[in-house]
N, CA, C, O and the ligand as a Tripos MOL2 file, in Angstrom:
@<TRIPOS>MOLECULE
protein
  289   287    73     0     0
PROTEIN
NO_CHARGES

@<TRIPOS>ATOM
      1 N          12.0200   13.3210   -4.5550 N.3       1 MET1
      2 CA         10.6860   13.8560   -4.1460 C.3       1 MET1
      3 C          10.1040   13.1800   -2.9380 C.2       1 MET1
      4 O           9.4060   13.7680   -2.1130 O.2       1 MET1
      5 N          10.4280   11.9280   -2.8840 N.am      2 ILE2
      6 CA          9.9660   11.2630   -1.6260 C.3       2 ILE2
      7 C          11.2760   10.7030   -0.8790 C.2       2 ILE2
      8 O          12.0880    9.9650   -1.4370 O.2       2 ILE2
      9 N          11.3770   11.1240    0.3860 N.am      3 ARG3
     10 CA         12.6310   10.7360    1.0210 C.3       3 ARG3
     11 C          12.7170    9.1900    1.2510 C.2       3 ARG3
     12 O          11.7140    8.5360    1.5400 O.2       3 ARG3
     13 N          13.9280    8.6490    1.1140 N.am      4 PRO4
     14 CA         14.0760    7.2600    1.2540 C.3       4 PRO4
     15 C          13.6100    6.7660    2.6360 C.2       4 PRO4
     16 O          13.0450    5.6800    2.7650 O.2       4 PRO4
     17 N          13.8510    7.5490    3.6080 N.am      5 ASP5
     18 CA         13.5260    7.0850    4.9850 C.3       5 ASP5
     19 C          11.9490    7.0950    5.1370 C.2       5 ASP5
     20 O          11.3840    6.3370    5.9250 O.2       5 ASP5
     21 N          11.3460    7.9030    4.4230 N.am      6 LEU6
     22 CA          9.8140    7.9550    4.3830 C.3       6 LEU6
     23 C           9.3300    6.7260    3.6610 C.2       6 LEU6
     24 O           8.4510    5.9900    4.1070 O.2       6 LEU6
     25 N           9.9270    6.5590    2.5730 N.am      7 LEU7
     26 CA          9.5000    5.4480    1.6930 C.3       7 LEU7
     27 C           9.6660    4.0020    2.3380 C.2       7 LEU7
     28 O           9.0220    3.0010    2.0220 O.2       7 LEU7
     29 N          10.5870    4.0880    3.2340 N.am      8 GLU8
     30 CA         10.9790    2.8750    3.9670 C.3       8 GLU8
     31 C           9.8270    2.4340    4.9420 C.2       8 GLU8
     32 O           9.6250    1.2400    5.1640 O.2       8 GLU8
     33 N           9.0720    3.4370    5.5210 N.am      9 ILE9
     34 CA          8.0650    3.1280    6.4990 C.3       9 ILE9
     35 C           6.7120    3.0960    5.8730 C.2       9 ILE9
     36 O           5.7430    2.6810    6.5090 O.2       9 ILE9
     37 N           6.6130    3.5420    4.5910 N.am     10 LEU10
     38 CA          5.2690    3.4830    3.9750 C.3      10 LEU10
     39 C           4.8400    2.0090    3.7200 C.2      10 LEU10
     40 O           5.6430    1.1530    3.3500 O.2      10 LEU10
     41 N           3.5160    1.7700    3.9420 N.am     11 ARG11
     42 CA          3.0270    0.5300    3.6190 C.3      11 ARG11
     43 C           1.6680    0.6100    2.8590 C.2      11 ARG11
     44 O           0.9430    1.5870    3.0440 O.2      11 ARG11
     45 N           1.3440   -0.2800    2.1040 N.am     12 CYS12
     46 CA          0.0540   -0.3620    1.3840 C.3      12 CYS12
     47 C          -0.9930   -0.5470    2.3550 C.2      12 CYS12
     48 O          -0.9400   -1.4720    3.1650 O.2      12 CYS12
     49 N          -2.0750    0.3930    2.3170 N.am     13 PRO13
     50 CA         -3.2170    0.3120    3.2840 C.3      13 PRO13
     51 C          -4.0320   -0.9710    3.1890 C.2      13 PRO13
     52 O          -4.7790   -1.3330    4.0980 O.2      13 PRO13
     53 N          -3.8560   -1.6570    2.0360 N.am     14 LEU14
     54 CA         -4.6160   -2.9890    1.9490 C.3      14 LEU14
     55 C          -3.9520   -4.0540    2.8710 C.2      14 LEU14
     56 O          -4.6110   -4.9040    3.4710 O.2      14 LEU14
     57 N          -2.6470   -3.9460    2.9350 N.am     15 ASN15
     58 CA         -1.7700   -5.0340    3.6160 C.3      15 ASN15
     59 C          -0.7140   -4.3160    4.3590 C.2      15 ASN15
     60 O           0.4560   -4.4310    3.9940 O.2      15 ASN15
     61 N          -0.9880   -3.6910    5.2270 N.am     16 PRO16
     62 CA         -0.0230   -2.8470    6.1250 C.3      16 PRO16
     63 C           1.1010   -3.6090    6.6970 C.2      16 PRO16
     64 O           2.2030   -3.0800    6.8430 O.2      16 PRO16
     65 N           0.8610   -4.8500    7.0320 N.am     17 SER17
     66 CA          1.7920   -5.6310    7.7950 C.3      17 SER17
     67 C           2.9930   -6.0760    7.0270 C.2      17 SER17
     68 O           4.0970   -6.2460    7.5450 O.2      17 SER17
     69 N           2.7190   -6.2560    5.7580 N.am     18 LYS18
     70 CA          3.8440   -6.7440    4.8700 C.3      18 LYS18
     71 C           4.1390   -6.0260    3.4990 C.2      18 LYS18
     72 O           5.2670   -6.0280    3.0070 O.2      18 LYS18
     73 N           3.0780   -5.4240    2.9240 N.am     19 ALA19
     74 CA          3.3330   -4.9120    1.6420 C.3      19 ALA19
     75 C           4.1260   -3.6120    1.6000 C.2      19 ALA19
     76 O           3.7110   -2.5800    2.1260 O.2      19 ALA19
     77 N           5.2240   -3.7010    0.9840 N.am     20 ARG20
     78 CA          6.0490   -2.4710    0.8320 C.3      20 ARG20
     79 C           5.6890   -1.7080   -0.4170 C.2      20 ARG20
     80 O           4.9950   -2.2580   -1.2730 O.2      20 ARG20
     81 N           6.1140   -0.4930   -0.5670 N.am     21 LEU21
     82 CA          5.8780    0.2570   -1.6920 C.3      21 LEU21
     83 C           7.1110    0.6220   -2.4070 C.2      21 LEU21
     84 O           8.0930    0.9890   -1.7630 O.2      21 LEU21
     85 N           7.1320    0.5510   -3.6670 N.am     22 VAL22
     86 CA          8.4430    0.9460   -4.4870 C.3      22 VAL22
     87 C           7.9980    2.1300   -5.2610 C.2      22 VAL22
     88 O           6.8590    2.3110   -5.6910 O.2      22 VAL22
     89 N           9.0720    2.9580   -5.3990 N.am     23 LEU23
     90 CA          8.7880    4.2000   -6.1800 C.3      23 LEU23
     91 C           9.0840    3.8370   -7.8020 C.2      23 LEU23
     92 O          10.1280    3.3420   -8.2280 O.2      23 LEU23
     93 N           8.0450    4.1650   -8.5000 N.am     24 GLU24
     94 CA          8.0860    3.7530   -9.9330 C.3      24 GLU24
     95 C           7.2870    4.8110  -10.6910 C.2      24 GLU24
     96 O           6.1460    5.1540  -10.3830 O.2      24 GLU24
     97 N           7.9750    5.2810  -11.6790 N.am     25 ASP25
     98 CA          7.3350    6.3360  -12.6350 C.3      25 ASP25
     99 C           6.6010    7.3850  -11.8390 C.2      25 ASP25
    100 O           5.4450    7.6650  -12.1540 O.2      25 ASP25
    101 N           7.1910    7.9760  -10.8410 N.am     26 GLU26
    102 CA          6.6090    9.1840  -10.1310 C.3      26 GLU26
    103 C           5.3510    8.7540   -9.3790 C.2      26 GLU26
    104 O           4.5370    9.6100   -9.0360 O.2      26 GLU26
    105 N           5.1570    7.4360   -9.1020 N.am     27 SER27
    106 CA          4.1640    7.0410   -8.2000 C.3      27 SER27
    107 C           4.6040    5.8730   -7.4560 C.2      27 SER27
    108 O           5.6990    5.3710   -7.7080 O.2      27 SER27
    109 N           3.7790    5.3650   -6.4880 N.am     28 LEU28
    110 CA          4.3130    4.3170   -5.6680 C.3      28 LEU28
    111 C           3.4560    3.0310   -5.8780 C.2      28 LEU28
    112 O           2.2290    2.9980   -5.7790 O.2      28 LEU28
    113 N           4.2160    2.0430   -6.1630 N.am     29 ARG29
    114 CA          3.5740    0.7230   -6.4790 C.3      29 ARG29
    115 C           3.7100   -0.2510   -5.3100 C.2      29 ARG29
    116 O           4.7700   -0.3910   -4.7000 O.2      29 ARG29
    117 N           2.5630   -0.9330   -5.0210 N.am     30 CYS30
    118 CA          2.6710   -1.8040   -3.9500 C.3      30 CYS30
    119 C           3.2570   -3.2300   -4.5320 C.2      30 CYS30
    120 O           2.8240   -3.7670   -5.5510 O.2      30 CYS30
    121 N           4.2650   -3.7250   -3.7490 N.am     31 GLU31
    122 CA          4.8710   -4.9070   -4.2250 C.3      31 GLU31
    123 C           3.9890   -6.0490   -4.1380 C.2      31 GLU31
    124 O           4.2790   -7.0450   -4.8010 O.2      31 GLU31
    125 N           2.8770   -6.0470   -3.3620 N.am     32 GLN32
    126 CA          1.9760   -7.1190   -3.1200 C.3      32 GLN32
    127 C           0.8730   -7.1640   -4.1160 C.2      32 GLN32
    128 O           0.6800   -8.1570   -4.8170 O.2      32 GLN32
    129 N           0.0890   -5.9950   -4.1820 N.am     33 CYS33
    130 CA         -1.0920   -6.0380   -4.9740 C.3      33 CYS33
    131 C          -0.9080   -5.1870   -6.2680 C.2      33 CYS33
    132 O          -1.7930   -5.1960   -7.1240 O.2      33 CYS33
    133 N           0.1720   -4.4910   -6.4140 N.am     34 SER34
    134 CA          0.4040   -3.7290   -7.6220 C.3      34 SER34
    135 C          -0.4580   -2.4570   -7.7770 C.2      34 SER34
    136 O          -0.4720   -1.8110   -8.8250 O.2      34 SER34
    137 N          -1.1690   -2.1320   -6.6920 N.am     35 LEU35
    138 CA         -1.8900   -0.9060   -6.7780 C.3      35 LEU35
    139 C          -0.8760    0.2750   -6.8660 C.2      35 LEU35
    140 O           0.2160    0.2360   -6.3000 O.2      35 LEU35
    141 N          -1.2740    1.2400   -7.5520 N.am     36 ARG36
    142 CA         -0.3920    2.3300   -7.8120 C.3      36 ARG36
    143 C          -0.9590    3.6130   -7.1790 C.2      36 ARG36
    144 O          -2.0650    4.0620   -7.4810 O.2      36 ARG36
    145 N          -0.1220    4.1780   -6.2730 N.am     37 PHE37
    146 CA         -0.5820    5.2790   -5.4980 C.3      37 PHE37
    147 C           0.0850    6.5360   -6.0180 C.2      37 PHE37
    148 O           1.3080    6.5760   -6.1570 O.2      37 PHE37
    149 N          -0.7110    7.5810   -6.3130 N.am     38 HIS38
    150 CA         -0.1890    8.8040   -6.7980 C.3      38 HIS38
    151 C           0.6290    9.6250   -5.7610 C.2      38 HIS38
    152 O           0.5160    9.4030   -4.5560 O.2      38 HIS38
    153 N           1.3720   10.4830   -6.2140 N.am     39 ILE39
    154 CA          2.1510   11.3600   -5.3940 C.3      39 ILE39
    155 C           1.7210   12.7750   -5.7000 C.2      39 ILE39
    156 O           1.8200   13.2350   -6.8380 O.2      39 ILE39
    157 N           1.2610   13.4360   -4.7210 N.am     40 LYS40
    158 CA          0.7090   14.8040   -4.9750 C.3      40 LYS40
    159 C           1.5620   15.7660   -4.0780 C.2      40 LYS40
    160 O           1.6320   15.5670   -2.8650 O.2      40 LYS40
    161 N           2.2010   16.8000   -4.6780 N.am     41 ASP41
    162 CA          2.9970   17.6420   -4.0380 C.3      41 ASP41
    163 C           3.9950   17.0600   -3.0990 C.2      41 ASP41
    164 O           4.2420   17.6040   -2.0230 O.2      41 ASP41
    165 N           4.5610   15.9810   -3.4840 N.am     42 GLY42
    166 CA          5.5620   15.3500   -2.6840 C.3      42 GLY42
    167 C           4.9890   14.3830   -1.5870 C.2      42 GLY42
    168 O           5.7500   13.7750   -0.8330 O.2      42 GLY42
    169 N           3.5850   14.2590   -1.5190 N.am     43 PHE43
    170 CA          2.9740   13.4070   -0.5480 C.3      43 PHE43
    171 C           2.3260   12.3150   -1.2310 C.2      43 PHE43
    172 O           1.5440   12.5430   -2.1540 O.2      43 PHE43
    173 N           2.6070   11.0860   -0.8270 N.am     44 PRO44
    174 CA          1.9440    9.9460   -1.4270 C.3      44 PRO44
    175 C           0.4490    9.8310   -0.9760 C.2      44 PRO44
    176 O           0.2000    9.9420    0.2250 O.2      44 PRO44
    177 N          -0.4890    9.6300   -1.8130 N.am     45 ILE45
    178 CA         -1.8310    9.5130   -1.5230 C.3      45 ILE45
    179 C          -2.1960    8.0130   -1.2210 C.2      45 ILE45
    180 O          -2.6240    7.2520   -2.0900 O.2      45 ILE45
    181 N          -2.0090    7.6960   -0.0410 N.am     46 LEU46
    182 CA         -2.2440    6.2440    0.3540 C.3      46 LEU46
    183 C          -3.6820    5.8470    0.5940 C.2      46 LEU46
    184 O          -4.0050    5.3180    1.6570 O.2      46 LEU46
    185 N          -4.5550    6.0910   -0.3710 N.am     47 VAL47
    186 CA         -5.9470    5.8660   -0.1930 C.3      47 VAL47
    187 C          -6.2750    4.8780   -1.2700 C.2      47 VAL47
    188 O          -6.0430    5.1530   -2.4470 O.2      47 VAL47
    189 N          -6.8100    3.7280   -0.9060 N.am     48 VAL48
    190 CA         -7.1240    2.7460   -1.7880 C.3      48 VAL48
    191 C          -8.0490    3.1280   -3.0270 C.2      48 VAL48
    192 O          -7.8520    2.7460   -4.1810 O.2      48 VAL48
    193 N          -9.0300    3.8960   -2.6230 N.am     49 GLU49
    194 CA        -10.0520    4.3990   -3.4620 C.3      49 GLU49
    195 C          -9.4260    5.3330   -4.5590 C.2      49 GLU49
    196 O         -10.0080    5.4930   -5.6320 O.2      49 GLU49
    197 N          -8.2710    5.9270   -4.2870 N.am     50 GLU50
    198 CA         -7.6580    6.9050   -5.1600 C.3      50 GLU50
    199 C          -6.5320    6.2900   -5.9730 C.2      50 GLU50
    200 O          -5.9220    6.8880   -6.8590 O.2      50 GLU50
    201 N          -6.3180    5.0590   -5.5950 N.am     51 ALA51
    202 CA         -5.1460    4.3370   -6.2800 C.3      51 ALA51
    203 C          -5.6120    3.8440   -7.5880 C.2      51 ALA51
    204 O          -6.8030    3.6860   -7.8560 O.2      51 ALA51
    205 N          -4.6220    3.6010   -8.4050 N.am     52 GLU52
    206 CA         -4.7560    3.0590   -9.8410 C.3      52 GLU52
    207 C          -4.6410    1.5760   -9.6970 C.2      52 GLU52
    208 O          -3.7240    1.0320   -9.0820 O.2      52 GLU52
    209 N          -5.6580    0.9270  -10.3190 N.am     53 LEU53
    210 CA         -5.6640   -0.5880  -10.2810 C.3      53 LEU53
    211 C          -4.7960   -1.0830  -11.3050 C.2      53 LEU53
    212 O          -4.6850   -0.4480  -12.3540 O.2      53 LEU53
    213 N          -4.1150   -2.2400  -11.0960 N.am     54 PRO54
    214 CA         -3.1740   -2.7160  -12.1510 C.3      54 PRO54
    215 C          -3.9740   -3.2780  -13.2550 C.2      54 PRO54
    216 O          -5.1410   -3.6170  -13.0590 O.2      54 PRO54
    217 N          -3.3980   -3.3950  -14.4240 N.am     55 PRO55
    218 CA         -4.1520   -3.9080  -15.6180 C.3      55 PRO55
    219 C          -4.7710   -5.2620  -15.3650 C.2      55 PRO55
    220 O          -4.1630   -6.1730  -14.8030 O.2      55 PRO55
    221 N          -6.0690   -5.3540  -15.8290 N.am     56 GLY56
    222 CA         -6.7380   -6.5880  -15.6340 C.3      56 GLY56
    223 C          -7.5970   -6.6380  -14.4880 C.2      56 GLY56
    224 O          -8.3920   -7.5690  -14.3540 O.2      56 GLY56
    225 N          -7.4890   -5.5960  -13.5460 N.am     57 CYS57
    226 CA         -8.3250   -5.6400  -12.3440 C.3      57 CYS57
    227 C          -9.3760   -4.4360  -12.4890 C.2      57 CYS57
    228 O          -9.0060   -3.3180  -12.8470 O.2      57 CYS57
    229 N         -10.6020   -4.7160  -12.2110 N.am     58 GLU58
    230 CA        -11.6330   -3.7260  -12.3420 C.3      58 GLU58
    231 C         -12.0410   -3.1190  -11.0010 C.2      58 GLU58
    232 O         -12.6350   -2.0430  -10.9330 O.2      58 GLU58
    233 N         -11.7090   -3.8320   -9.9630 N.am     59 SER59
    234 CA        -11.9490   -3.3120   -8.6450 C.3      59 SER59
    235 C         -11.0400   -3.8980   -7.6980 C.2      59 SER59
    236 O         -10.2690   -4.8050   -8.0120 O.2      59 SER59
    237 N         -11.1200   -3.3480   -6.4240 N.am     60 ILE60
    238 CA        -10.1950   -3.7960   -5.4230 C.3      60 ILE60
    239 C         -10.3140   -5.3410   -5.1630 C.2      60 ILE60
    240 O          -9.3690   -6.0730   -4.8680 O.2      60 ILE60
    241 N         -11.5680   -5.7060   -5.3110 N.am     61 ARG61
    242 CA        -11.6550   -7.2040   -5.0390 C.3      61 ARG61
    243 C         -11.0100   -8.1220   -6.1460 C.2      61 ARG61
    244 O         -10.7770   -9.3110   -5.9270 O.2      61 ARG61
    245 N         -10.7520   -7.5460   -7.2660 N.am     62 ASP62
    246 CA        -10.0730   -8.2650   -8.2270 C.3      62 ASP62
    247 C          -8.5160   -8.5700   -8.0440 C.2      62 ASP62
    248 O          -7.8810   -9.3740   -8.7270 O.2      62 ASP62
    249 N          -8.0480   -7.8460   -7.0800 N.am     63 LEU63
    250 CA         -6.6240   -7.8610   -6.8840 C.3      63 LEU63
    251 C          -6.3170   -9.3210   -6.3640 C.2      63 LEU63
    252 O          -7.0790   -9.9030   -5.5920 O.2      63 LEU63
    253 N          -5.2330   -9.8260   -6.8070 N.am     64 PRO64
    254 CA         -4.8240  -11.1400   -6.4400 C.3      64 PRO64
    255 C          -4.6630  -11.4040   -4.9290 C.2      64 PRO64
    256 O          -4.9970  -12.4720   -4.4180 O.2      64 PRO64
    257 N          -4.1350  -10.3730   -4.2450 N.am     65 CYS65
    258 CA         -3.9610  -10.5110   -2.7640 C.3      65 CYS65
    259 C          -5.4110  -10.4980   -2.1150 C.2      65 CYS65
    260 O          -5.6760  -11.2150   -1.1510 O.2      65 CYS65
    261 N          -6.2600   -9.7110   -2.6520 N.am     66 GLN66
    262 CA         -7.7010   -9.8360   -2.0400 C.3      66 GLN66
    263 C          -8.4100  -10.9900   -2.2180 C.2      66 GLN66
    264 O          -9.1000  -11.4540   -1.3100 O.2      66 GLN66
    265 N          -8.2970  -11.5830   -3.4630 N.am     67 LYS67
    266 CA         -8.9150  -12.8080   -3.7660 C.3      67 LYS67
    267 C          -8.4440  -13.9250   -2.8220 C.2      67 LYS67
    268 O          -9.2260  -14.7220   -2.3030 O.2      67 LYS67
    269 N          -7.1650  -13.9290   -2.6420 N.am     68 LYS68
    270 CA         -6.6770  -15.0270   -1.7370 C.3      68 LYS68
    271 C          -7.2370  -14.8370   -0.3350 C.2      68 LYS68
    272 O          -7.3700  -15.8160    0.3990 O.2      68 LYS68
    273 N          -7.5730  -13.6010    0.0670 N.am     69 ASN69
    274 CA         -8.0810  -13.4430    1.3640 C.3      69 ASN69
    275 C          -9.6030  -13.8580    1.4270 C.2      69 ASN69
    276 O         -10.1180  -14.2590    2.4700 O.2      69 ASN69
    277 N         -10.2240  -13.7440    0.3380 N.am     70 ASN70
    278 CA        -11.6280  -14.1900    0.2990 C.3      70 ASN70
    279 C         -11.9830  -15.6820    0.1110 C.2      70 ASN70
    280 O         -13.0480  -16.2210    0.4110 O.2      70 ASN70
    281 N         -10.9170  -16.2300   -0.4270 N.am     71 GLU71
    282 CA        -11.1400  -17.6580   -0.7290 C.3      71 GLU71
    283 C         -11.1910  -18.4800    0.5110 C.2      71 GLU71
    284 O         -10.5040  -18.1800    1.4880 O.2      71 GLU71
    285 N         -11.9610  -19.4770    0.4990 N.am     72 ARG72
    286 CA        -11.9730  -20.4480    1.5760 C.3      72 ARG72
    287 C         -11.9950  -21.8550    1.1610 C.2      72 ARG72
    288 O         -12.0060  -22.7490    2.0080 O.2      72 ARG72
    289 ZN         -0.9970   -3.5360   -1.6890 Zn       73 ZN73
@<TRIPOS>BOND
     1     1     2 1
     2     2     3 1
     3     3     4 2
     4     3     5 am
     5     5     6 1
     6     6     7 1
     7     7     8 2
     8     7     9 am
     9     9    10 1
    10    10    11 1
    11    11    12 2
    12    11    13 am
    13    13    14 1
    14    14    15 1
    15    15    16 2
    16    15    17 am
    17    17    18 1
    18    18    19 1
    19    19    20 2
    20    19    21 am
    21    21    22 1
    22    22    23 1
    23    23    24 2
    24    23    25 am
    25    25    26 1
    26    26    27 1
    27    27    28 2
    28    27    29 am
    29    29    30 1
    30    30    31 1
    31    31    32 2
    32    31    33 am
    33    33    34 1
    34    34    35 1
    35    35    36 2
    36    35    37 am
    37    37    38 1
    38    38    39 1
    39    39    40 2
    40    39    41 am
    41    41    42 1
    42    42    43 1
    43    43    44 2
    44    43    45 am
    45    45    46 1
    46    46    47 1
    47    47    48 2
    48    47    49 am
    49    49    50 1
    50    50    51 1
    51    51    52 2
    52    51    53 am
    53    53    54 1
    54    54    55 1
    55    55    56 2
    56    55    57 am
    57    57    58 1
    58    58    59 1
    59    59    60 2
    60    59    61 am
    61    61    62 1
    62    62    63 1
    63    63    64 2
    64    63    65 am
    65    65    66 1
    66    66    67 1
    67    67    68 2
    68    67    69 am
    69    69    70 1
    70    70    71 1
    71    71    72 2
    72    71    73 am
    73    73    74 1
    74    74    75 1
    75    75    76 2
    76    75    77 am
    77    77    78 1
    78    78    79 1
    79    79    80 2
    80    79    81 am
    81    81    82 1
    82    82    83 1
    83    83    84 2
    84    83    85 am
    85    85    86 1
    86    86    87 1
    87    87    88 2
    88    87    89 am
    89    89    90 1
    90    90    91 1
    91    91    92 2
    92    91    93 am
    93    93    94 1
    94    94    95 1
    95    95    96 2
    96    95    97 am
    97    97    98 1
    98    98    99 1
    99    99   100 2
   100    99   101 am
   101   101   102 1
   102   102   103 1
   103   103   104 2
   104   103   105 am
   105   105   106 1
   106   106   107 1
   107   107   108 2
   108   107   109 am
   109   109   110 1
   110   110   111 1
   111   111   112 2
   112   111   113 am
   113   113   114 1
   114   114   115 1
   115   115   116 2
   116   115   117 am
   117   117   118 1
   118   118   119 1
   119   119   120 2
   120   119   121 am
   121   121   122 1
   122   122   123 1
   123   123   124 2
   124   123   125 am
   125   125   126 1
   126   126   127 1
   127   127   128 2
   128   127   129 am
   129   129   130 1
   130   130   131 1
   131   131   132 2
   132   131   133 am
   133   133   134 1
   134   134   135 1
   135   135   136 2
   136   135   137 am
   137   137   138 1
   138   138   139 1
   139   139   140 2
   140   139   141 am
   141   141   142 1
   142   142   143 1
   143   143   144 2
   144   143   145 am
   145   145   146 1
   146   146   147 1
   147   147   148 2
   148   147   149 am
   149   149   150 1
   150   150   151 1
   151   151   152 2
   152   151   153 am
   153   153   154 1
   154   154   155 1
   155   155   156 2
   156   155   157 am
   157   157   158 1
   158   158   159 1
   159   159   160 2
   160   159   161 am
   161   161   162 1
   162   162   163 1
   163   163   164 2
   164   163   165 am
   165   165   166 1
   166   166   167 1
   167   167   168 2
   168   167   169 am
   169   169   170 1
   170   170   171 1
   171   171   172 2
   172   171   173 am
   173   173   174 1
   174   174   175 1
   175   175   176 2
   176   175   177 am
   177   177   178 1
   178   178   179 1
   179   179   180 2
   180   179   181 am
   181   181   182 1
   182   182   183 1
   183   183   184 2
   184   183   185 am
   185   185   186 1
   186   186   187 1
   187   187   188 2
   188   187   189 am
   189   189   190 1
   190   190   191 1
   191   191   192 2
   192   191   193 am
   193   193   194 1
   194   194   195 1
   195   195   196 2
   196   195   197 am
   197   197   198 1
   198   198   199 1
   199   199   200 2
   200   199   201 am
   201   201   202 1
   202   202   203 1
   203   203   204 2
   204   203   205 am
   205   205   206 1
   206   206   207 1
   207   207   208 2
   208   207   209 am
   209   209   210 1
   210   210   211 1
   211   211   212 2
   212   211   213 am
   213   213   214 1
   214   214   215 1
   215   215   216 2
   216   215   217 am
   217   217   218 1
   218   218   219 1
   219   219   220 2
   220   219   221 am
   221   221   222 1
   222   222   223 1
   223   223   224 2
   224   223   225 am
   225   225   226 1
   226   226   227 1
   227   227   228 2
   228   227   229 am
   229   229   230 1
   230   230   231 1
   231   231   232 2
   232   231   233 am
   233   233   234 1
   234   234   235 1
   235   235   236 2
   236   235   237 am
   237   237   238 1
   238   238   239 1
   239   239   240 2
   240   239   241 am
   241   241   242 1
   242   242   243 1
   243   243   244 2
   244   243   245 am
   245   245   246 1
   246   246   247 1
   247   247   248 2
   248   247   249 am
   249   249   250 1
   250   250   251 1
   251   251   252 2
   252   251   253 am
   253   253   254 1
   254   254   255 1
   255   255   256 2
   256   255   257 am
   257   257   258 1
   258   258   259 1
   259   259   260 2
   260   259   261 am
   261   261   262 1
   262   262   263 1
   263   263   264 2
   264   263   265 am
   265   265   266 1
   266   266   267 1
   267   267   268 2
   268   267   269 am
   269   269   270 1
   270   270   271 1
   271   271   272 2
   272   271   273 am
   273   273   274 1
   274   274   275 1
   275   275   276 2
   276   275   277 am
   277   277   278 1
   278   278   279 1
   279   279   280 2
   280   279   281 am
   281   281   282 1
   282   282   283 1
   283   283   284 2
   284   283   285 am
   285   285   286 1
   286   286   287 1
   287   287   288 2
@<TRIPOS>SUBSTRUCTURE
     1 MET1         2 RESIDUE 1 A MET
     2 ILE2         6 RESIDUE 1 A ILE
     3 ARG3        10 RESIDUE 1 A ARG
     4 PRO4        14 RESIDUE 1 A PRO
     5 ASP5        18 RESIDUE 1 A ASP
     6 LEU6        22 RESIDUE 1 A LEU
     7 LEU7        26 RESIDUE 1 A LEU
     8 GLU8        30 RESIDUE 1 A GLU
     9 ILE9        34 RESIDUE 1 A ILE
    10 LEU10       38 RESIDUE 1 A LEU
    11 ARG11       42 RESIDUE 1 A ARG
    12 CYS12       46 RESIDUE 1 A CYS
    13 PRO13       50 RESIDUE 1 A PRO
    14 LEU14       54 RESIDUE 1 A LEU
    15 ASN15       58 RESIDUE 1 A ASN
    16 PRO16       62 RESIDUE 1 A PRO
    17 SER17       66 RESIDUE 1 A SER
    18 LYS18       70 RESIDUE 1 A LYS
    19 ALA19       74 RESIDUE 1 A ALA
    20 ARG20       78 RESIDUE 1 A ARG
    21 LEU21       82 RESIDUE 1 A LEU
    22 VAL22       86 RESIDUE 1 A VAL
    23 LEU23       90 RESIDUE 1 A LEU
    24 GLU24       94 RESIDUE 1 A GLU
    25 ASP25       98 RESIDUE 1 A ASP
    26 GLU26      102 RESIDUE 1 A GLU
    27 SER27      106 RESIDUE 1 A SER
    28 LEU28      110 RESIDUE 1 A LEU
    29 ARG29      114 RESIDUE 1 A ARG
    30 CYS30      118 RESIDUE 1 A CYS
    31 GLU31      122 RESIDUE 1 A GLU
    32 GLN32      126 RESIDUE 1 A GLN
    33 CYS33      130 RESIDUE 1 A CYS
    34 SER34      134 RESIDUE 1 A SER
    35 LEU35      138 RESIDUE 1 A LEU
    36 ARG36      142 RESIDUE 1 A ARG
    37 PHE37      146 RESIDUE 1 A PHE
    38 HIS38      150 RESIDUE 1 A HIS
    39 ILE39      154 RESIDUE 1 A ILE
    40 LYS40      158 RESIDUE 1 A LYS
    41 ASP41      162 RESIDUE 1 A ASP
    42 GLY42      166 RESIDUE 1 A GLY
    43 PHE43      170 RESIDUE 1 A PHE
    44 PRO44      174 RESIDUE 1 A PRO
    45 ILE45      178 RESIDUE 1 A ILE
    46 LEU46      182 RESIDUE 1 A LEU
    47 VAL47      186 RESIDUE 1 A VAL
    48 VAL48      190 RESIDUE 1 A VAL
    49 GLU49      194 RESIDUE 1 A GLU
    50 GLU50      198 RESIDUE 1 A GLU
    51 ALA51      202 RESIDUE 1 A ALA
    52 GLU52      206 RESIDUE 1 A GLU
    53 LEU53      210 RESIDUE 1 A LEU
    54 PRO54      214 RESIDUE 1 A PRO
    55 PRO55      218 RESIDUE 1 A PRO
    56 GLY56      222 RESIDUE 1 A GLY
    57 CYS57      226 RESIDUE 1 A CYS
    58 GLU58      230 RESIDUE 1 A GLU
    59 SER59      234 RESIDUE 1 A SER
    60 ILE60      238 RESIDUE 1 A ILE
    61 ARG61      242 RESIDUE 1 A ARG
    62 ASP62      246 RESIDUE 1 A ASP
    63 LEU63      250 RESIDUE 1 A LEU
    64 PRO64      254 RESIDUE 1 A PRO
    65 CYS65      258 RESIDUE 1 A CYS
    66 GLN66      262 RESIDUE 1 A GLN
    67 LYS67      266 RESIDUE 1 A LYS
    68 LYS68      270 RESIDUE 1 A LYS
    69 ASN69      274 RESIDUE 1 A ASN
    70 ASN70      278 RESIDUE 1 A ASN
    71 GLU71      282 RESIDUE 1 A GLU
    72 ARG72      286 RESIDUE 1 A ARG
    73 ZN73       289 GROUP 0 **** ****
């Protein structure tokens, strides 16, 4: 449903420089923040607001990768 060469260039919008996405259960999961992006009609919806948060996270700011950025 998603071509491997497309998957290869897709990145998480939260961390486009390094976070890769892996295909998992018909959705795309970010290796970095574990956000889960839905796939609609063969196209991944790479919108943070539309993504599913990993268990234990109530908002984008709860994501481990975002916390790290906010810490000083
Ligand atoms: Zn991510």
